[in-house]
N, C-alpha and C positions, 0 to 999 in steps of 0.2 A: 538705579539700574536693579532687578528682584535675584538672589542665589541663582534661582533655573537661566536668568537669561546670562547673565558671567559665566554660567556653568558652558552653555551653547556657545558663547563668542568663544568659550578659550577652545572648544571643540573645534571651533572653525580653524581657528588658527593655528592647532596642529595638523587640522586636514590638508592645507595651504603649502605648500610644498616651497622653497627656496628656489630661483629661479637658475639652473646650472650659466654661467658662461660657457657661449659658444665660443671654441677654438679651430684655429686652421694651421694647418703645417704647411707646407710654401715650399721649392728647391726648384734654383735659377741655375744659374752657369758655376757646377761646386764638384766633389765629389759624390758627395750623400754620407760624409762623414760626420756630419752632425746632426741627423737625420737617425743612424747607428747610435750615437753617441744617447739621443732620447731613448732607443729605445732597449738598450743597453741596463737604463731604472730598472728594469724588473717589474718584479711585484712593485715597488713606488709607482710604476705606470698605472699599472693595475688602476692604485688608489686613487690615483689622481682623474686615470678613464671616468673613475666610479664619482668623482667630484664633479668633470665638468662634462660639454657635449662636446667630443671630437668631432668635428663633420667634414671636415676636409684631412687626407692624412693620407695621401697615395700607398705608401711605402708600408703602412698601416694596418688599411680598409679601402675594402673593393669598391663601395657607393660613395662616390662625393659627393658637397654641398657648395655651392659656389659665393655659399653668406648668404645675408650681412654676418659678421663675427666681431663677439667682443672683445677676443685673443688672437692673432694670426700671430705665427713665428713664424719666419722666415730666412732662411739658408740663401746661399749666393752670391755670390755676382751678378752684376747685367753688364753684358757685353752686343747684345744686340737690341736693335728697335725694339722688337716683339714683347723682349723682356722687361724693355720699358716700359711699354705701355699698357704692363699687365700690373709693376710693379703698383702703377698712378690709381687704375683702377681696383687695387686690392684695397688704397690709403681709404680709397674714400667711400669701401665699408666696412673700413675697420675702426674700433673705441681704441685698442689699443695692437701698436706696433714693435714686435721684438727682432731685431736686426741678427742671429744667432750666429756665428763664429767667424773667423780673419775676414773668406768670400762678403760674407753681407756688410760687416764693420765698416773695410779698406777696397775691396777688391782682389784681396787674400792670393793665392799664388795665380791665380790669371789675369792677374796684372800690372802681372813682372812681365806681360807683353806689352805694357803701356810706356818703356822705354826704351823699346828698341822702337824700328823703322816695320814697313808692311813686309819690304823685301827681306830682312833679316826672322821676320818671325814664321810666315807663309807663304814662300816660294818655296823656302828646301822640305815643305811638307805635300804641297797639291800642286800638283801637277798647273792647274789655273784657279786665276780667285775671284775671277768674274763673280759664279756666284755664290763667291762666300758678304754674308751680311753682316759685319761684325763691325761694332766701334769699339772702343774705348771700355775696358774693362774699370766696372767705380761698384765702390758699396751704395746702396740702395739706401743710404742716407746722400747720396746726390742728387736723386728721385723724390724722393717723401720727407716728409717728417715720420720721423723715428722715437719712439720714443724710450725706448732703453739698446743699448748696446754687448749682449755677451758676447763676450771675446774670446777668442781660441781657437785653434787647430787641433782639436778637434777642442770645443769649449770642455768644460768643467761639469758633467752633469746634477753635481750636488750645487754648482750654481745653479744651475734652469731646475731643478727638482726646488730649492728655494726663493727664486724668485717667480715660480706657479705657487709656490704658496704662501708669499707672500699677496700675490693679487686675489685667491680663490676668499683671504681675508680682509679685503680691502687696505692692505698700505702699498707703499710707493717702494720699489725693490729700488736698492740702493748697489754703486758700486764700489770694489775694495778697492779701496784712496790709500792704497801703498801699493807696493815695485815688488817683482818674484824675487827681492833681496834676505825681506819679511821673513818670508816663512822659513826660506832657505837655508838664513843664521839662528833660526828656532829654532829648524832640526840639524844645525849643529852641524852642517857639511862645511866643508875646507871650499876655502874661496877659486871660483875656478883660474878669474882672472890671475890672482896668483901667482897658478899653476899655471902661466901660459894661455890659459885656454884664450878664445874672442868668443862671453859671454856675453849677452844683452841683460840680464838680468836685471842691471841697477838702471835701465831707462823703462825697461818694458813693466805695462799694467800686470799688479796680480791678482789673485784669484785661483791659481791652476795648486796650488798647494807646492808649487816647483818638482814637479813630478820628474822635471827631465831633469837637473842639477843635482834633485837626491837620488838620481842612478850615473852621477857627473860624466850630464849631458850636457855640455854647455847649454843654454837659453838662445834661440830663436828669432825672441818678439814675436811670437805669433800672434797674443795679444793686444799688441801695438802700443805705443808709447805712454809714459805717464805724462800726465798735465807740467810737471816740473820737471823733465826730461832734457839732462845736464848733456844734450851731444858729444860735444866737443874736445873735453876732457876722454873719453869711450876711443872717442876716433884716435886723440892723439895714442894710447896705449894702445891700437891695436897697430899702427903705424911703426910702435917701436918691437911689438911682437914682429915683424916682418912683413906682415902682410901691404901687401902694394893700391893702391887706388880701387881697382876694376874688383878685387877680392873684397875691400871694406863697401864697395858699391852692390852685388851681391849681399850681402850682409841684411840690408837694409830692405832694400826691393823685393825678399823670398815674402815676407806676408803682409808688411800695410808700408807700404815702397810711397800707396801715394796718401799716407796721411801728412798735413800741415809742419809736422816734426820732421820727419822721415826725409820727404822730399824736397829738401833744406839740406841735405848732406849726396841727396843721388842726383840732385839740377832735375829740371824741369821734364815733364814727359811727355812722350813723342807725341802729336798728333795723330794717334793710329786712326784713319780712314779720314782724317778729319769733315772732308764733306756730309757725313752722316752723322756728327758727333753732335747730341742734343745739346742748348744749351741750357746748363744749371747752374745747379748751386754751390762753390767751391764742398770738398771733401768735410765730411761734420768734427766740429771736436769730441772729444769725451764729455758723456752728457751732463750736464751740474746734479752734484747729486740731488738736493733739493727740490721734487718738483709737484706738482698736485695730485693728490689722490686720483687715484683711476675711480672709474666708473663701472669696472665689469661685476660688478655683482649686487646690481643693482635690475 
C-alpha cells in the first residue's frame, strides 16, 4: 500500500464515528426515586447523554422510542400482569438489562403486601377489589434474566455513573463485595448496634458509602442481604434489645423481604391473588461478580 492510500484509509477511519450505545430508562411500580437519583447526576448526566443515545426516558424527554436497546435500566417492582408482559418484551429487545433500586431488585416497599392477605391490604383502602388486577410484587429477576443489580432505595448515583462508564468501555460492572459496616468503620463511626439501635449494616450489601449510619441513622437493609449474611446472631441481638417478633419481621420485610435470605426470617409470603400469579423462577440471588464482558459498545 502506497503512502497516499494509507493516508486515505486513516482519514476514512477518522470520519467513521463509533456507534453510541442505545439506552432506555424504564419504570414500573415505584416512587420514581431511582430516576430522580439519575437526574441528580446533573453535569455527569449531560456527559453520559453525549456518549450514549438515550432513546427512551419519559421522565427526561418528550419523544421516546421502543427499542431495541443496548442497555435498559429498569426501576420498579412487577405488580400487575401487564407489567409482567412488558418486562418480558423489554428483555427480548435488550442486550444488557440493569435492575436499579430495591423495587426492581427485590420488590422493595411494594412487596410488603406479599406478607399480608388481600383483605389486610386492599379492603381497608378500596370500596371494591373486583377491579384490581394485582399480583404479587416481585423484582424483575423473577420474570427475566437480569445482567446487573444496582441495589438501594435509592441507589447511589456514584455507583450508577461507575456502572455506565464500565459498560461504555466494554468492562463488566462489579458489585461491591462487602457490607455497609466496612465504609462505616472506615469513617470512624460508633457502632449503632453497640448503642442499642437496630442497625442492619452487618448483613446488608455495601455500596451506599454508609450514608445513613454516617448520620447516626440505623441501616434499614435497603440494599438487600450480602451473600454471606449471618442473620441469626443479629436477630438474637434485636431480641435482647427488647424487640418482639413482629418488630423484627418489619425490619426484614421493608425493602428486601422477598429475598431468599430475609424471607427465612419472616416466613413465606402470602399467595396474594394466587390465581393470577404467573409461574416464574425464584427470586434471584446476588449476581456473580464475574460475568462475560458485554458487547454494548459494538
